[in-house]
C-alpha positions, -999 to 999 in steps of 0.1 A, spaced: -228 -773 -294 -241 -740 -307 -268 -741 -280 -243 -745 -252 -222 -716 -265 -253 -694 -268 -263 -703 -233 -229 -695 -219 -229 -661 -236 -264 -653 -221 -252 -663 -186 -221 -641 -189 -242 -612 -200 -265 -615 -171 -236 -617 -146 -220 -587 -161 -253 -568 -159 -257 -576 -122 -221 -566 -114 -225 -533 -134 -258 -525 -117 -243 -532 -82 -213 -510 -89 -234 -482 -104 -258 -481 -75 -228 -480 -50 -211 -452 -70 -242 -433 -72 -248 -435 -35 -283 -449 -41 -277 -485 -30 -283 -499 4 -269 -486 36 -235 -500 28 -234 -480 -5 -234 -446 13 -203 -426 6 -182 -416 36 -177 -378 37 -158 -353 57 -179 -324 70 -178 -293 90 -205 -277 111 -219 -244 99 -211 -217 126 -231 -186 133 -210 -158 148 -197 -123 142 -174 -122 111 -146 -96 108 -150 -74 77 -118 -64 60 -104 -53 27 -71 -67 14 -49 -50 -11 -12 -48 -21 9 -19 -8 44 -5 -8 63 7 22 78 42 22 95 63 48 72 86 68 98 114 62 121 112 32 140 141 16 155 143 -19 187 163 -17 188 187 -47 214 214 -53 201 250 -52 231 262 -73 250 248 -102 287 240 -102 313 212 -102 312 188 -73 345 191 -55 341 169 -25 317 141 -12 317 141 26 294 111 32 290 76 19 259 56 11 242 43 43 259 68 66 238 82 95 238 120 94 226 149 115 206 179 104 230 206 92 259 182 84 277 189 52 270 162 25 286 177 -6 308 207 -15 305 224 -49 331 248 -65 323 281 -47 348 302 -67 322 317 -92 301 327 -62 331 342 -44 340 362 -75 304 376 -77 307 385 -40 339 405 -47 322 422 -77 291 430 -57 312 444 -28 330 468 -52 298 478 -68 282 484 -34 312 505 -23 310 527 -54 272 531 -51 275 541 -14 301 567 -23 279 581 -51 249 581 -26 269 600 0 281 626 -26 246 630 -40 231 635 -5 258 661 4 251 680 -29 214 679 -21 219 694 13 241 722 -2 215 730 -28 185 731 -5 191 765 11 201 780 -22 168 768 -37 149 783 -8 166 818 -12 162 817 -50 198 814 -60 191 782 -80 160 771 -98 136 745 -85 145 723 -115 182 722 -105 172 711 -70 149 684 -83 176 670 -106 199 667 -76 172 649 -57 167 624 -85 205 618 -87 205 611 -49 176 586 -52 193 569 -82 225 565 -62 205 550 -33 188 526 -57 222 515 -71 235 509 -37 204 488 -28 209 467 -60 245 462 -52 237 451 -17 211 426 -30 236 412 -55 261 407 -27 235 389 -5 227 366 -35 263 359 -41 267 350 -4 238 327 -5 253 310 -36 285 306 -17 267 291 12 246 268 -11 279 254 -24 280 234 8 250 211 6 238 201 41 214 176 55 180 191 63 170 164 87 185 136 107 185 103 89 204 78 68 220 85 34 205 66 5 220 59 -29 244 86 -41 239 95 -78 270 117 -83 307 116 -77 334 143 -73 341 160 -106 305 158 -119 287 190 -130 257 196 -109 227 216 -122 206 238 -99 173 221 -93 184 190 -113 184 154 -104 186 144 -67 221 139 -55 209 115 -28 180 108 -5 179 110 33 154 87 50 145 97 85 145 69 111 113 58 128 79 53 113 71 37 79 40 43 59 22 19 36 11 35 3 -18 17 -14 -47 23 -38 -83 16 -29 -107 4 -55 -136 27 -62 -160 -1 -53 -145 -3 -18 -146 35 -12 -181 35 4 -172 8 30 -140 26 40 -157 60 42 -184 45 65 -158 29 87 -138 62 90 -170 80 99 -175 56 128 -140 60 141 -104 51 135 -97 24 109 -71 -1 120 -48 -20 96 -26 -51 95 6 -54 75 14 -89 62 42 -103 41 44 -93 5 15 -95 -20 26 -129 -33 21 -145 1 -15 -154 10 -28 -134 39 -38 -152 70 -9 -177 71 8 -164 102 6 -133 124 8 -98 108 43 -82 107 30 -50 121 -2 -30 129 -11 5 118 -38 30 113 -54 46 82 -42 82 82 -49 95 47 -74 90 20 -72 112 -11 -102 133 -20 -102 122 -56 -96 92 -78 -62 89 -94 -68 91 -132 -37 69 -139 -49 40 -117 -86 45 -114 -83 41 -77 -81 62 -46 -46 67 -30 -45 59 7 -18 58 33 -14 37 65 9 48 93 26 19 111 27 18 149 59 -2 150 90 -7 128 100 -43 125 136 -49 115 124 -71 86 107 -42 68 124 -16 46 112 14 25 102 3 -10 93 -33 1 60 -47 -11 35 -58 15 -1 -70 18 -23 -45 36 -56 -54 54 -80 -27 65 -102 -38 94 -136 -22 89 -156 -38 117 -177 -70 121 -208 -84 105 -230 -98 133 -248 -131 131 -230 -144 100 -231 -180 89 -194 -190 86 -179 -219 66 -144 -228 54 -137 -217 18 -131 -253 8 -168 -260 12 -179 -236 -15 -188 -251 -49 -193 -233 -82 -220 -241 -108 -238 -226 -137 -265 -213 -114 -240 -197 -89 -223 -209 -58 -236 -237 -35 -226 -261 -8 -234 -298 -1 -254 -302 32 -260 -336 49 -297 -338 54 -315 -371 64 -285 -391 52 -282 -376 17 -260 -348 2 -284 -319 -6 -274 -289 -27 -279 -256 -9 -274 -224 -29 -255 -197 -10 -241 -162 -15 -207 -151 -3 -207 -118 15 -172 -116 29 -139 -136 28 -111 -136 53 -83 -160 62 -98 -189 43 -132 -185 59 -165 -173 43 -194 -154 55 -224 -166 35 -261 -160 31 -285 -189 23 -307 -215 39 -282 -229 63 -289 -234 100 -263 -233 127 -247 -267 133 -257 -282 99 -230 -305 85 -215 -292 53 -192 -313 31 -157 -300 32 -141 -325 8 -163 -336 -22 -158 -372 -34 -156 -374 -72 -184 -400 -74 -208 -380 -52 -240 -367 -69 -267 -345 -56 -292 -366 -35 -267 -394 -31 -265 -413 2 -237 -402 25 -225 -410 60 -202 -389 82 -166 -398 85 -161 -423 113 -198 -433 113 -205 -470 108 -225 -481 77 -261 -491 83 -254 -528 74 -227 -531 101 -250 -515 127 -278 -541 119 -253 -570 121 -240 -557 154 -275 -554 168 -284 -590 158 -253 -605 173 -258 -587 206 -270 -609 234 
């Protein structure tokens, strides 16, 4: 009885070993032709690859003016509402002009008195001149009269200047639009006290072009500088920075028009500006976008989809189908764009590279292309053929 049990255990162990070995060889891709893993591949392509730099940006109006009062005073009237379209010279706000008007009246009175004093001093000077020449008065008396006349003229000039300043203050009490545009958010209301040179009362954004303000990393400066030296640098504007670039056509096109001459110490990057050629209705000032600078093309690049790239301890690599097995080929990525890679490595044009990596695949394992018949089926078909 014990012998039978022992014999049964040995038989079960042998069967289990055979099953395990068969499954292991199949999973490892090292079994017969039928054990090859079916894989999805893509052909390596050699072509010119567009070179670009992608970075987040913010839209801003090409012409935008902050409206700041040039005089202080109480706001008596608001002539426009937020969002109104205005013309250059149109009155936006009116301040209390009475203090300026009072200074105007005071300056007029001072000017009138100074002019009268000047006239009297000049007449006296004319009377004393012949008397001084004939010796009836001393030279000192004549000089004193001349100083008095000059002082009167100076007081008249000061009074005239004070009157002009008061007139300007009265004019500045009416705050006008310096450009055509649309009124932004208004930060004050009638009754508020406005300070000269204080916070902006509102903003006027001129219609038309938008700019994209962005910051260029120091490492990308050399490539952009070389592209600018070769000619104009074109740009594409895509949806906001949270949306992957390349999924759809760009919202607008533009041109790099400004690169700062120094690195911003606050960001450690170089400020740049792109002027948009068109103004889509979907874009507004202050909106976040994704900016792509087009710097040219890299000729003769080996191009693969980004999904083919694998990462290991020794660097990046891809699986290449060579003689029916998955061979590891180390590669170096030079550029990325729209989910495609420009790489350097030992890949030839047309070589099949694995695009989807099966979990049970190992380097050197047998593979067959998707849709290709296994070797066992091919042999069976050949034998049954007449």
